[in-house]
C-alpha positions as CSV (number, residue, x, y, z in Angstrom):
1,M,72.9,84.8,141.8
2,D,74.5,84.9,138.4
3,G,77.4,87.2,138.1
4,P,77.8,90.0,135.5
5,P,77.7,88.8,131.9
6,Q,81.0,87.7,130.5
7,P,82.5,89.5,127.5
8,F,82.0,88.0,124.0
9,L,85.5,86.6,123.8
10,A,85.3,84.9,127.2
11,R,81.9,83.4,126.4
12,H,83.2,81.9,123.2
13,E,86.6,80.9,124.5
14,F,86.4,77.3,123.4
15,V,85.5,78.0,119.8
16,I,87.9,81.0,119.5
17,R,90.8,79.0,120.9
18,R,90.3,76.2,118.5
19,L,89.9,78.4,115.5
20,H,93.1,80.2,116.7
21,S,94.9,77.0,117.0
22,L,93.7,75.7,113.6
23,S,94.5,78.9,111.8
24,G,98.1,78.6,113.1
25,L,98.4,75.3,111.2
26,I,96.3,76.0,108.2
27,P,96.7,78.2,106.4
28,V,99.3,80.3,108.3
29,G,101.8,77.6,109.2
30,A,101.4,75.6,106.0
31,Y,101.8,78.8,103.9
32,M,105.0,79.8,105.9
33,T,106.5,76.4,105.3
34,V,105.8,76.5,101.5
35,H,107.0,80.1,101.4
36,L,110.3,79.3,103.0
37,V,110.9,76.2,100.9
38,T,110.1,78.2,97.8
39,N,112.5,81.0,98.8
40,A,115.2,78.4,99.5
41,S,115.0,77.3,95.8
42,V,117.3,80.3,95.2
43,L,120.1,78.0,96.4
44,D,119.6,76.1,93.2
45,G,120.2,79.3,91.3
46,P,118.3,82.5,90.5
47,G,116.5,80.7,87.6
48,A,115.0,78.1,89.9
49,F,113.6,80.8,92.2
50,Q,112.4,82.9,89.3
51,S,110.5,80.0,87.8
52,N,108.7,79.5,91.1
53,V,107.8,83.2,91.2
54,Y,106.5,83.1,87.7
55,K,104.2,80.2,88.6
56,I,102.8,82.1,91.6
57,H,102.3,85.3,89.5
58,S,100.5,83.4,86.8
59,L,97.4,83.8,88.9
60,G,97.4,87.4,87.7
61,G,94.5,89.5,89.1
62,L,93.5,86.6,91.4
63,L,96.8,86.8,93.3
64,P,95.8,89.7,95.6
65,I,92.5,88.0,96.4
66,V,94.2,84.7,97.2
67,E,96.8,86.5,99.4
68,W,94.2,88.4,101.4
69,A,91.7,85.5,101.7
70,F,94.1,82.7,102.5
71,I,97.2,84.4,104.0
72,F,96.8,88.0,105.3
73,L,93.3,87.7,106.9
74,P,94.1,84.4,108.7
75,I,97.4,85.9,109.9
76,L,95.5,88.9,111.3
77,F,92.9,86.7,112.9
78,H,95.6,84.5,114.5
79,A,97.6,87.6,115.7
80,I,94.6,89.5,117.1
81,V,93.4,86.4,119.0
82,G,96.9,85.7,120.2
83,I,97.2,89.2,121.6
84,A,93.8,89.0,123.2
85,I,95.0,85.8,125.0
86,A,98.3,87.4,126.0
87,V,96.6,90.5,127.5
88,G,93.9,88.6,129.3
89,M,90.9,89.4,127.1
90,I,90.4,85.7,126.7
91,P,90.8,83.7,130.0
92,N,94.2,82.0,130.0
93,T,93.1,78.8,131.5
94,R,94.6,75.4,130.4
95,D,93.0,72.0,130.5
96,Y,96.3,70.2,130.3
97,P,99.6,70.3,132.2
98,Y,102.0,72.9,130.9
99,G,105.2,72.5,132.8
100,A,107.5,74.1,130.2
101,N,106.9,77.7,131.4
102,R,109.9,79.1,129.5
103,R,108.6,77.7,126.2
104,Y,105.2,79.2,127.0
105,T,106.8,82.6,127.6
106,W,108.8,82.3,124.4
107,Q,105.6,81.3,122.5
108,R,104.0,84.6,123.5
109,W,107.0,86.8,122.8
110,T,107.9,85.1,119.5
111,G,104.3,85.6,118.5
112,L,104.6,89.3,119.0
113,V,108.0,89.5,117.3
114,A,106.7,87.4,114.4
115,F,103.7,89.7,113.9
116,V,105.8,92.9,113.9
117,F,108.2,91.2,111.5
118,I,105.5,90.0,109.1
119,V,103.9,93.4,109.0
120,Y,107.2,95.0,108.1
121,H,108.2,92.2,105.7
122,V,105.1,92.5,103.7
123,F,105.5,96.3,103.4
124,H,109.3,96.0,102.8
125,M,109.0,93.5,100.0
126,H,105.4,94.0,98.6
127,G,104.2,97.4,99.9
128,W,101.0,95.9,101.6
129,F,98.7,96.8,98.6
130,H,99.1,96.3,94.9
131,F,97.5,99.5,93.8
132,D,99.9,101.5,91.5
133,G,99.0,104.8,93.2
134,W,99.7,103.4,96.7
135,L,103.0,101.8,95.5
136,E,104.3,104.9,93.7
137,R,103.2,107.5,96.3
138,V,103.5,105.7,99.6
139,A,105.2,102.3,99.6
140,E,108.2,102.9,97.3
141,P,109.1,106.4,98.6
142,Y,109.3,105.0,102.2
143,G,111.4,101.9,101.3
144,G,108.6,99.5,100.6
145,A,107.7,97.2,97.7
146,R,111.4,96.3,97.1
147,F,110.6,92.9,95.6
148,K,110.1,92.9,91.9
149,P,108.5,89.6,90.7
150,Y,110.2,89.6,87.3
151,D,113.6,90.2,88.9
152,A,112.9,88.0,91.9
153,A,116.3,86.9,93.3
154,S,118.2,90.2,92.5
155,S,115.5,92.5,93.9
156,A,115.1,90.4,97.1
157,G,118.9,90.3,97.5
158,L,119.3,94.1,97.1
159,A,116.5,94.6,99.7
160,L,118.6,92.6,102.2
161,Q,122.0,94.2,101.8
162,S,121.6,96.5,104.8
163,P,123.2,94.7,107.9
164,G,120.4,96.0,110.1
165,I,117.6,94.7,107.9
166,L,119.4,91.4,107.4
167,I,119.7,90.9,111.2
168,F,116.1,91.9,111.6
169,Y,115.1,89.3,109.1
170,V,117.1,86.6,110.8
171,V,115.5,87.3,114.2
172,G,112.0,87.7,112.7
173,V,112.2,84.5,110.6
174,L,113.5,82.4,113.6
175,A,110.8,83.8,115.8
176,C,108.2,82.7,113.2
177,V,109.7,79.2,112.9
178,F,109.9,78.7,116.7
179,H,106.3,80.0,117.2
180,F,105.0,77.6,114.5
181,A,107.0,74.5,115.7
182,N,106.2,75.0,119.4
183,G,102.6,75.9,118.4
184,L,102.3,72.5,116.6
185,W,103.0,70.9,119.9
186,T,100.5,72.9,121.9
187,M,97.9,72.4,119.1
188,G,98.2,68.7,119.5
189,I,97.4,69.1,123.2
190,T,94.5,71.5,122.5
191,W,92.9,69.1,120.1
192,G,93.7,66.0,122.2
193,V,96.1,64.4,119.8
194,W,98.7,63.7,122.4
195,I,97.4,63.5,126.0
196,S,99.8,61.5,128.1
197,P,103.1,62.9,129.3
198,A,104.9,60.2,127.3
199,A,103.0,61.1,124.1
200,Q,103.7,64.8,124.7
201,A,107.4,64.2,125.2
202,R,107.6,62.2,121.9
203,A,105.6,64.9,120.1
204,L,107.8,67.6,121.4
205,K,110.9,66.0,119.9
206,V,109.2,65.6,116.6
207,C,108.0,69.3,116.6
208,M,111.3,70.6,117.6
209,T,113.2,68.6,115.0
210,F,110.8,69.9,112.4
211,G,111.5,73.4,113.7
212,V,115.3,73.0,113.4
213,L,115.0,71.7,109.9
214,L,112.6,74.6,108.9
215,A,115.0,77.1,110.5
216,A,117.9,75.7,108.5
217,I,115.8,76.0,105.3
218,A,114.9,79.6,106.2
219,M,118.5,80.6,106.9
220,G,119.6,79.0,103.6
221,A,116.9,81.1,101.8
222,L,118.2,84.3,103.4
223,Y,121.8,83.4,102.6
224,G,120.9,82.7,99.0
225,M,118.9,85.9,98.7
226,H,121.6,88.0,100.2
227,Q,124.2,86.5,97.8
228,S,122.0,87.4,94.9
229,G,122.1,91.0,95.8
230,H,125.8,91.9,95.4
231,G,128.9,91.1,93.3
232,P,129.0,88.1,90.9
233,G,125.7,86.8,92.5
234,L,123.9,89.9,91.4
235,E,125.4,89.9,87.9
236,K,124.4,86.3,87.4
237,A,120.9,86.8,88.8
238,L,120.2,89.8,86.5
239,E,121.5,88.0,83.5
240,V,119.3,84.9,84.2
241,E,116.2,87.1,85.0
242,N,116.6,89.2,81.9
243,R,116.9,86.1,79.7
244,M,113.8,84.5,81.3
245,Y,111.8,87.7,81.0
246,E,112.6,88.2,77.4
247,H,111.7,84.6,76.6
248,R,108.3,84.8,78.3
249,I,107.6,88.0,76.4
250,E,108.4,86.3,73.1
251,T,106.2,83.3,73.9
252,G,103.4,85.5,75.1
253,E,103.4,84.0,78.6
254,I,103.5,87.5,80.2
255,E,102.9,91.1,79.1
256,P,105.8,93.6,79.2
257,N,105.9,95.3,82.6
258,E,109.0,97.2,83.4
259,H,107.7,98.2,86.9
260,K,107.9,94.6,87.9
261,R,111.6,94.5,86.9
262,A,112.7,98.0,87.7
263,V,115.7,96.5,89.6
264,Q,117.5,96.2,86.2
265,E,117.8,100.0,86.0
266,T,118.6,100.3,89.8
267,A,121.4,97.7,89.7
268,A,122.9,99.2,86.6
269,E,123.4,102.7,88.2
């Protein structure tokens, strides 16, 4: 006799797992890598970072659509499926040897930490949604939407001046990096890229080396941002950002928008 029908997630475990694995690489992991490298450009000076931000925001009204379609929704899908696997809604069977139990445990916990961090980070820097009413009545009064795209380095730096927030960012970013680097290795097993123990051992070294390099880039980005939020670093950032803003206004590349550079008034107080 057939047993009771399996839940939807269990019936489609094969497809869901592979979509979950694939979304961890593209677009979530790929975006995170580009995002961290872009942020690390602040180490070349606030002008370099500001130029990159202007390029991103040149998308204009398309930017929220791109963010939700290719970043936020894939992250939500990856997180929801990951939680379903962790709590047993999707059978946690494996078709490959998984001897590194500690890394498997860390993968699950860093996934949860990364998700909490990303939710907070997006609110803290961007306020979740771009609607003026939401930003003015909800996000900004509760400490969100601190990042101002026309004052990129200085606003990010000011948002990271609290020691508690800075530590939270360090922990959250490192959790994201480990989850991605170790996830690359498990993805290769899931998709049959490296099958033998020897191939898995070589791949593990490559993935962990990549993780260490990405972690160094991420910590460099946080350091550069933090330095741009106080003292001479803040003064330099504001000077460069103001000059670039005025130049783009004069050339017609952007329209005047003081809300996107409100940090000028905040920093001057």
